[in-house]
LUMVODO-537212 format. One line per 2 residues: number of its first residue (from 1); for each residue x, y, z of N, C-alpha, C. Coordinates in pm, 1 decimal. Each point is the difference from the previous one (the first is absolute). Layout:
% LUMVODO-537212
NUM	X:Y:Z:X:Y:Z:X:Y:Z; ...
This chain:
% LUMVODO-537212
1	522.2:3747.3:1570.2:122.3:-67.3:-39.0:-12.6:-43.7:-145.8; 98.0:24.2:-79.8:-2.1:-33.8:-141.7:33.2:-147.8:-19.1
3	-66.4:-59.7:-96.6:26.4:-140.4:-30.9:132.2:-11.8:-73.9; 80.8:-95.0:40.6:129.3:-21.2:-64.2:-11.1:-118.0:-95.2
5	59.6:13.8:-114.3:1.2:-110.1:-96.3:139.7:-58.1:-7.3; 4.8:-127.3:-20.0:128.3:-69.6:-12.5:20.9:-30.5:-147.5
7	111.8:39.0:-57.2:26.7:-32.4:-140.5:6.9:-151.8:-19.1; -37.8:-45.1:-120.1:-2.1:-143.9:-28.3:135.7:-66.1:21.9
9	106.6:68.8:-35.2:132.9:-61.8:12.4:48.1:-2.3:144.8; -68.8:67.9:92.1:39.9:2.1:140.1:-76.2:-103.1:83.3
11	-101.0:-64.3:-58.5:-78.6:-98.6:74.9:86.6:-121.5:30.2; -7.1:-52.1:122.9:80.5:-116.9:35.9:-49.9:-125.0:-70.9
13	90.2:-90.6:-24.9:-35.4:-127.8:-61.7:-54.1:-91.4:108.6; -123.8:-42.0:-14.1:-64.6:-83.4:101.5:-24.5:-138.8:-57.4
15	49.9:-100.8:68.1:-24.2:-138.5:-41.0:-99.5:-61.7:95.0; -95.1:-71.6:-55.8:-96.3:-69.2:84.2:47.0:-143.6:18.6
17	-21.3:-50.8:117.5:40.4:-137.3:29.4:-91.9:-96.4:-72.9; 57.5:-103.6:-57.7:-75.8:-100.6:-71.1:8.0:-130.6:78.7
19	-112.1:-68.6:10.9:-2.0:-126.3:72.9:91.2:-100.9:-68.3; 58.6:-87.2:77.3:93.8:-99.1:-52.3:-68.4:-91.6:-101.3
21	-124.4:-39.1:25.9:-71.4:-91.5:-88.4:-63.6:67.2:-120.1; 11.3:133.1:-10.7:-63.1:73.3:-109.5:93.2:2.7:-121.2
23	4.7:-110.6:-70.2:85.4:-11.9:-117.3:-83.5:-44.2:-119.2; 38.9:42.3:-120.0:-71.9:-47.5:-118.1:15.9:-151.6:-12.7
25	-110.0:-67.2:-25.0:5.3:-144.2:-21.6:-127.0:-45.9:-69.7; 1.4:-123.7:-44.2:-116.0:-55.2:-69.3:-105.5:-40.7:103.0
27	-122.3:49.4:-20.2:-110.5:-30.8:90.4:-122.8:-39.1:-80.6; -100.7:-56.6:67.3:-127.0:-33.9:-64.0:-98.4:113.7:21.4
29	-72.9:34.0:-105.1:-102.8:103.1:7.7:-113.5:-52.4:87.6; -49.9:82.9:90.9:-109.3:-41.6:88.1:-132.8:-8.3:-73.5
31	-8.6:59.5:-117.4:-126.3:-0.3:-73.3:-7.0:-113.6:-101.5; 104.3:-15.3:-82.3:-4.6:-101.3:-107.1:98.0:-115.5:21.6
33	81.9:4.8:101.6:98.1:-101.0:40.9:112.7:-25.6:-100.7; 17.9:87.6:-98.5:114.1:-15.1:-90.2:124.8:55.4:67.4
35	115.3:-46.0:-43.4:126.3:47.6:56.3:41.1:129.5:-70.0; 54.5:95.5:78.6:49.4:126.0:-55.4:114.0:49.0:88.6
37	82.5:89.0:-53.9:111.1:56.1:75.9:-51.1:121.0:76.3; 5.2:-8.1:130.8:-50.2:103.6:89.7:114.9:90.8:41.6
39	-28.5:129.4:17.0:100.9:96.7:43.9:31.1:-12.9:148.7; -92.0:-55.2:76.1:19.1:-14.4:143.8:-117.4:-73.7:60.1
41	2.7:-22.0:130.3:-106.0:-81.1:60.1:-134.5:70.4:5.1; -6.0:127.0:-29.2:-127.3:70.7:-2.3:-74.2:-14.1:-131.2
43	65.6:-52.9:-101.0:-63.3:-15.6:-131.4:-38.6:-145.9:-19.8; -129.8:-28.1:5.1:-47.9:-137.8:-10.9:-99.5:-20.0:-112.8
45	-31.3:105.4:-74.6:-90.3:-9.8:-114.2:81.3:29.0:-125.9; -9.3:-86.8:-99.9:79.8:15.5:-121.9:-47.9:119.9:-82.7
47	83.1:43.4:-90.9:-28.6:116.5:-83.0:-123.9:-22.1:-87.2; -17.0:-121.9:-50.6:-116.1:-28.6:-84.2:-131.0:17.7:77.5
49	-4.4:-51.5:122.3:-120.6:12.6:81.7:-25.0:144.7:40.8; 105.4:75.4:26.3:-16.6:141.0:36.6:-52.3:81.9:-116.9
51	18.2:-47.6:-122.3:-47.8:71.0:-117.9:-146.1:-25.2:-31.4; -62.9:-96.1:66.9:-140.0:-31.9:-26.4:-92.5:106.7:57.5
53	-112.7:21.3:-65.9:-98.3:97.0:47.9:-47.8:-32.8:140.0; -17.5:-127.1:29.4:-47.5:-40.2:132.2:97.0:46.1:108.9
55	128.0:-5.5:-25.5:98.9:42.4:99.2:3.1:152.4:10.9; 5.8:67.7:-114.3:10.6:145.7:-0.2:-124.0:68.0:56.2
57	-116.5:-57.9:-22.4:-124.5:60.5:46.5:-49.3:-58.9:130.7; 73.2:-92.2:55.8:-34.8:-66.2:125.7:-136.9:-67.0:-7.7
59	-26.6:-64.5:-112.7:-125.1:-72.6:-19.3:22.9:-144.0:44.4; -93.0:-56.6:75.0:16.5:-136.9:46.5:-1.3:-95.8:-118.7
61	73.4:-109.0:11.0:14.3:-96.9:-108.5:-129.8:-77.1:-20.7; -63.0:-40.8:107.3:-125.2:-74.2:-9.8:-109.4:76.7:72.7
63	-123.0:-14.0:-44.6:-108.4:72.0:66.7:-18.7:-51.0:143.4; -40.9:91.6:87.1:-26.0:-39.3:137.7:116.5:14.7:93.4
65	114.5:45.8:-47.7:115.5:14.2:87.6:26.8:145.2:38.9; -95.1:86.5:-25.2:16.1:140.9:33.7:-19.8:20.1:150.1
67	72.6:93.9:57.8:-13.5:27.8:142.8:-99.7:113.1:25.0; -52.9:58.3:-106.2:-96.7:108.1:15.3:-134.3:-55.4:43.4
69	-74.6:79.4:75.1:-133.5:-41.8:43.9:-100.3:102.2:-40.8
């Protein structure tokens, strides 16, 4: 059986349901506790903290907090 392709303009428009509480609002960063505007309830770390090497490389902030053995 041959594979059928669907042209891009024929693809149906699909909307995903968004939770009622998932709205942009001002929240506190879980890392540095400063206030920032969050895109939704899944974003709890501010942009400044996400830009740090420790965040990007998943390096623990203080020694001894690693889960590796």
